[in-house]
N, C-alpha and C positions, 0 to 999 in steps of 0.2 A: 504493500500500499504505500502511496506517497506519503511524505513527512508533514505532519501536522504543523500548523503555524506556531504552535507553542514550542514544538521541537526545534523548529527553524530559528526561533529567537533565542532559545537556549544555547544552540550551536553558534549562534552570531555572537552571543555575549563572549563566549569562551574562546573564540577565534578571531575576533576583532574584524568581522567583516559584516557589511550591511545584511540583514535579513533577505533582501531581495537577491542577494549573490549566493545564498545557500540553496542549492539545487537537489533534487531528489532523484537518485538513480536506483529505483527500487526494482524488485524482480521483475522481468518481462519473459515473454515466451521464447525468445532466442536473443543472442547478442546483437544480431542486426537491427533490433528494434531500437537499441540505445540512442542513436542519432535523431531519431524522431521523437524519442522521449525528451532530450535535451533542447531540441528545437521549439517543442511545445512550452518549455519554461523560459523561452527568448534567451537562450544562451548566446545567440548571434548578436543580439543587440548589447547584451552586457559586454561582449568582446569589442564591439565597436565603440562604445562609450568610454570603455576603460582604456583602450589604446588610442582614443581621440582619432579614429580612422573617419576620413571624410566619406561623405555618401557616395561620391564617385567609386571607391573602392569597394564597400559593401553596402548595398542598399538596405534600408530599414525594413524593406519588406521581406518575408521569409524566403531562406534559400530553397531552391528547388530540389527536393529530394524525392521526386516522384517516382523515378525508375528504381532508386534504392528502396523506397518503402514497398513498392510492388514486389521486389525480391524478398523483403524481410517478411511481408504478408504470406507470400506463395510458400515460403519455407515451412510455415506451420501447416499447410494443406497436403504436403506430400504424403502419399501412400506407398509409392513404389520404394522399394529398398535395393541396395547394391553392397555387396560384400567384398572388400578389397583386402587381400592379405599383404601386410607390410612385412617383408623379411629384413630384419635389422640385426645389428650388432649390439645396439645400446638400448634394448627395449626396456631395461630396468629403469632407465630414465627417459620417458617418453617425450618429454620437452626436447630431447636431442633431435627429434624429427619434427619440431613444430611447424616450419616452413612446408614441409612435405604434406603433413596433415591438412594444413589450411588450403593448400593447392588442391588436395583431393576433395576438400569441403566445397570450395569454389566451383570445381568441375561437376561435382554432384548437384550442386544447386542449379547449374545451367543445364542439367539433364532432367530436372525435376525428381530427384531422388534423395532418399534418406540414406547417408553413408554410414556403413557399419564397417568399423576397422577391425580386422582379425591380426593380432600381433603374433608374429613367428620368430622366435629366436634362432638366428642363422645356424648356430651350433647345433641346435637340436635336430637339424635336418642331416646331419652327418651320421653315418652308421654306427660309429664307434661310441655313440652316445647312449644314455639310459634309454632302455627300449620302450619304456612308457612315454617319455618326452619325445622320442623319436616318433612314434606312431601318433601321438597327438598333434605334433608340428606338421606332419605330412598330412594328417586328415584336414588340417585348417587350409593347407595349400589346395588340396583337391576339391574342397567344399566351396572355395572362394569363387566369385564371378570373375576376378582379375587379380593380377599380382603385381606390387611394385617392389623394387629392389632398389633402395637409395645409396647414397655414398657412404664412405667409411674409410678407415685406414687400418693397416695391419692385416696379417695372415688368419687371425682368428675368425672363423665363421665364413672365410672366402669359400671353401670348398660347398658349405651349404648354399651360398649363392650361386655357384656354378650348377649344383645339382638342381636348384630351382629352375635356372635358364633351361636347362636341358628338358625337365618336365614340361614345362609351358611350351616350348618348342615342339615336342612330340606330340603333345596332347592338344594343341592349339588353344591353349588358354591365354587370353589377353596378358600382355607382360610389358612393362615400362622399366628399363633399366636407367638409373642416373648415376653418372660418374664411375663409382666402382661397379655398380650394377650393369653398366654399359660394358666395361671391361671383363665382367664375368661372362657376358654374352659372347664376346670375342673368344675368350679362353675356351668356353664350353664347346663352341663351333669348331674350333681348331681341334680340339681333342677328340670330337665324336664324329664330326663329318669329314674333316680332311684327315683324321686318323693320326694326328700328332699327339700321341698319348702323353708326352712330357711336356705339352705346351703349357706356359705359365706366365705370370707377370714377373718382370725384374724386380718389382718391389718385395715379392716374397723370396724369391731366389736369393737376393743380397742381403735381405734383412733378417733371414731366418736360418739359422745354422741346421735346423732339421729338416730343411727343403734340399733336396740334392739338386746339383746343377742341372739345368734343362737345355736341350739343343735348340728349342723353338721358344724364345722369349717374344711372345706376341704384344706384349705390353711393355714398354720400356720407359725409363727415365728421360724427361725432356732434355735435350742436350744443352740448353740455354740456362738451365736452373741449377743452382748451386748444390750439390749433393751434401756438403759439409755442414753448411749453416741452414737451419730449418726456419729462422725467423724471416717472415716477408720474402719468401723466395718462391712462392707458388705462382702459376700463371692465374691471375686474378682479373676481375672486372669484366666489363662488357666487351664481347668480341663478335666479329661477323662470322656467321655460318652461311656459307652459300650452297644452295641446292644444285649440285653438279651432275647428278645422274637420275635417269628417269627409268621408269619399268620397260621391260622388253617390248611391250606393246606401244611405247611412246608416250603413255600417260605419266602424269607427274606421280612422284613418290607419295605414299599415304600421309607422311608428316608434312609435306610440302602442301598438299591439299588441305589439311586440317589448319595450317597456319593460314592458308588463303580463304578460308570459309567454305569450301567445297570445290569439287572438280570443275563446276561451271564458273567460277569466279576466276578474275585475273590471278593467275599464279604468281606468288611472291618469290623472287629470285634469291633472297637473302633475309635473313632475321638477325637481331641482336639480342643475345642472350648473355648471362653472367657466368663466370668461370671460377673455378677453384680446384686446382689440380696440378700434380707434379709429374704424373705419368700419362703416357698417350699411346694409341696403337702403333706399333713398330711399321713404319713405312716399307720396311724390307718385305713384309709379308701381306700388306694391302690387296694387292692385285689377285694373289692365290685365294685369299679368303673371299673377297668380292665375286671372283669368277665362280667360287664353289657355292655361292648362293646368299650368303649374308650381305647385302648390298649397302655399301658406304655412299649413301646417298646425299650426305651433307659433309662439307669439307671447309677448311678455313681459306683465307683469300690466296694462299699459296697452293692450295690443292694437296698439300703433303700432311696435313694433320686432320684425322678423322674426327667429326663432330656428331655424326648421326648415322646409325646403322639400322636397318630393317629387312624383315622378310618381305617379298612380295605378297599382295593381297591374296592372289590366287593359292598361294601356299599357306598362308596363315592370317587370321582375322586381325591381329594387331601384336607384332613382336618388333618392338621398338626400343632402342638404346640411344642415349645421348650423353655426349661428355660434359656438356655443360649442366648448369642446375636450373631448369625452367622453373622450378618453384619459387625462385627468388623474386619474379616478375608477376607472379599470379595475383589477381585482385578479385574481390567478390563479383564484381560486375564484369570483369574481363579476366575469365580463367585462362590459366596457362594452356596452350594448344596441345602439347604432349599428354597432360592430365586430362584434359577434356576428351581427348581421343581414346584415353584408357577406359573412361568411364562409359563412353558411347559404345565401345566395343563390348565392355562387360555387360551391358544391357541389351546387346544385340541391335543397337541403332546407327552404329557407325556408317554402314552402308547407305542407309537412308540420308544421313547428314551430307555424305560425300557427293551424293547425286542432287542435293538440294530440297529433297522431300521432307527433310527433318530440320528444324530450326532451334537455335538456343532458346530455353525457356525465358 
């Protein structure tokens, strides 16, 4: 319930602010209702007066929250549910994946779905783990409508991510790999499709004494990055990804079409996304992996650094990995396209979206 006037006056006296500046942020049906709640108490006018902002900068009339309010109201009416399994290394501290969770939420809203997250500890998917935990973890993966494998560092749980990528590829379960999840796709494909059984990432070969030397380091340390000094040495910030390769029939790649709003729209040739990594797909093996079927459809400006990999739509409904972190630019009214595609595929509506018969909610 809203604060009573007597309560506002009491807070005002103790905090030395006018009673009119004490706002009530009581419980609402969902967090996206809060802006409207504050607007209804004229917060925008308080800000304008307190900062002496001229009317030309902020009109005294209410800000237009029309689209936002529609989204917030619609969220309370969703009946359809979508279950996404998140394969993580840090599931004990779920805030580690806050950006990923929010991006999934934004995409679910755009698809008119209630998001149900199924948390899976990556190490539990490895066979030498406790049998009960092992079976429970794989049941979660199998029962989910889609799977996301987000980023991370270190060898722990990497095999679980590779096994997840293999399961999703073989069983055609919608899959999105981000950063390390993308690299797990590449390692899995090299091991099981190209039959490079010892394929691995240099991150684990170099940093783990228990890992034997491998002949196929399909993921390597970027040459311009300082191996010895960890602070501030990542490839960071917004970078260009160019969509360089199309499907065999000449059509745009799945992710390019999603970024463009569908196949019938003008196709975007490049996108800007934020990065945070030290390792990349080894250019030495790119063509072999690409020709074997895992298509590197997005690359940097030089064409040598792999940014997006996917299986063609005729082979898999949604099997996409990206080196960058698309979750960082996701917004409630503008969901991240890779996440949007994952949810669309998970509820069986990606095909309709691509041909233009399904629009964002």
